[in-house]
C-alpha positions, 0 to 999 in steps of 0.5 A, a space after each residue: 452524495 456530493 461532488 464528484 471526485 476526479 481521481 488519477 490512479 498511478 502504479 494502478 496493478 490490476 485496479 486495487 485502489 479503484 476498486 476501494 473507491 469506485 466499488 465493483 459495478 456499484 458494489 462495496 469490496 466489505 460487504 462481499 460485493 453484495 451491498 451498494 457502495 455510496 461513492 463520489 469518486 470517479 477515476 478519470 485517467 490511470 497508469 500501470 507500466 511494468 518495466 523489463 518485460 514485454 508482456 504488460 499483463 497487469 495492464 491487460 486486466 485492468 483494461 479487461 475489467 475497467 476498459 481502456 479509456 483513459 488508461 495508460 500503458 506508458 512508462 509513467 517518466 514519459 508521460 507528461 503531466 499536462 497529459 493527465 486529466 486535471 484531478 482532485 485525488 491522486 493515488 498510487 501503491 508506489 515501490 519502496 526504493 531509494 529516495 535519495 535525491 542529489 544537488 544538480 550540477 547544471 544549477 545552483 541549488 537544484 536538486 535531481 531525484 534518483 533515476 527510475 524511482 517512482 515516487 519522483 514521478 509522483 512529486 513531479 505530477 503534484 508540483 506540474 499541476 500546482 505551477 499550471 494552477 490545478 493543484 491536487 487536493 488530495 493525495 492517497 499513498 500505500 507503501 510497505 511498513 519499512 518505508 518508516 525505517 529505510 535504509 539502514 544506514 539512515 533509518 527514517 530518511 526515505 519518509 522524511 524526504 517523501 514529507 518535506 517534499 510533500 510540506 514543499 509542495 504545500 501539502 500536510 500528511 498523515 500516515 498509518 501502518 494498518 495491518 488489515 487483520 487487525 480490524 477484521 479482514 481477512 489478511 495479515 498484511 501490514 502496510 503504510 498508508 499516506 493521506 495528504 491534504 493541500 493548502 487550498 483545502 478545508 482539511 489542510 485547515 482542519 489540521 492547521 487549526 487544531 491547537 494539539 496536533 497530536 490528539 489527532 492521532 487518536 481522536 479526530 484524524 481521519 486515520 484515527 476516526 476510521 481505525 480507532 487506536 489506543 495511545 499515550 500521546 504524552 510520548 509523542 515525538 515532536 521534530 522538524 525536518 530541516 534542510 533541503 532535500 538533498 541535506 535530508 538525503 545526506 545527513 537525516 541521521 545527524 539531525 535525529 540520531 540513527 534510529 528512525 524518529 517515526 512511529 506508526 502513526 503521525 501528522 506532518 504540517 510545514 514540516 512539523 511531525 508528530 508521531 506516536 506508536 498507537 495501537 489498535 482498538 478494533 472489537 468488531 468481527 474477524 474474518 478467517 482464512 477458512 471463511 474465504 475458501 472455495 467449495 471443495 468440488 470447485 477446486 481444480 485436481 492441480 491444486 492438491 499437494 501431490 504425495 511425492 512432494 509431501 517430505 519436501 514441502 514438509 522439510 521447508 515449513 519445519 525448522 532447521 539447523 544445518 551447516 550449508 556451503 555457499 556454492 560461490 565462494 565455498 564458504 561453510 556456515 551454520 543456517 537455522 531457522 524456526 519452523 512454521 505452522 503447517 498447514 496454515 489455521 483455518 481459525 485465524 486471517 491468513 498470513 501475508 500473501 507473496 508474489 511466489 504464491 503460484 506454482 505448484 513447486 514446494 516452497 516454505 512461503 506458499 500457503 497450505 491448508 487441509 481439510 476435509 481429508 485435502 491438503 492443497 494449495 490455494 486457488 487464484 480465487 482465494 488469493 483474491 478474496 484475501 485481497 478482496 477482489 472480485 472472484 475471477 478479477 484476474 482471470 484471463 493471466 495465467 495461474 502464476 501471473 494471478 498469485 504474483 498479482 495478489 501479492 504485489 496488491 492491497 487490501 480493498 476493503 482498506 481503501 474502501 474504509 479509508 475513501 468512505 471517511 475521506 469522501 464524507 470529509 470532503 462532502 461536508 465542506 459545502 463551498 470545498 475548493 478541491 
């Protein structure tokens, strides 16, 4: 293996990025933690802070699994950048928020990010490290797929702010919206993944020297080589993001129209964007919901559906067309929604896990399965398996919290696949500066 790649993990949750990059006890998530994972990655610092709650459950789980050394359970906004060890790769699943900026009143031309928005903490850390001569070579981020089309009034503006921010710090960027199930993994979970390469790295140079940037979206780009796709790159949308961050925040739609210009795959360098719609081209095996279930004898009785609540489950999962009244205003309206497949099919990947998956109360969105004459909810271990975590990774927290963690988590196998390709590309450069 090559040079150690030092990692800082922000918004760590219960450690999905770390499991994908380092493995668990040296084993690979894609092998069900049965086979050794070749990895150069080493997490040297991590941060997990849940605002507005005294009980820091996710951080406690993280420390229980990975130890307290190098782990911070403080508000990231209060952590000075110089207290974070220098690192080669910054990773994190940051929340989807309003990324707008405003001009400061105190200084001409100054910009100020919206308070409490965690993207600006990433930006602050990258900027400070660069100013101290320790630029972070690589950035690997995850977010929901709607990031590319937010906010409603200026579709695509938020992602344009992120891309322009990274460009101004010297990064080239690749992104891809990936549904884990479309590449054989057990859950239909669609997320935006972002990789950024600093101009001091050879991976930046590879993009810079490629005359046909659009080709990288289907052949030669890191995402394209990890997750094969097909696309008509003659329909690539190409444009330049103009203005400072406040200009973008105020009038992005005036630049590029009311619809988002960002498709599900793209590359940006020097604020020049190349983006197109791609279609997964995967022919391998597919994992299913049924393939990750525990043996019936290992399922606690509390997860079996009570016959007294069966009608409520059927109502919530079923189609509706009814008159409802708003309790606050007294306004009456017609409400309708389609039915869901109920119980959930076992021969397909699961639906997306949500944070409200825990608890016994009937719900439209919780998973319910039926097997061997037993109808029940999914257990915490099964929810962990759908995100490809080790069994009982979140043990120690309540069942409701464990479900909440998995609703917020990412599919570890996707991180492992991306991390493997990134590591291989870093390794192939003998005189690399990261």
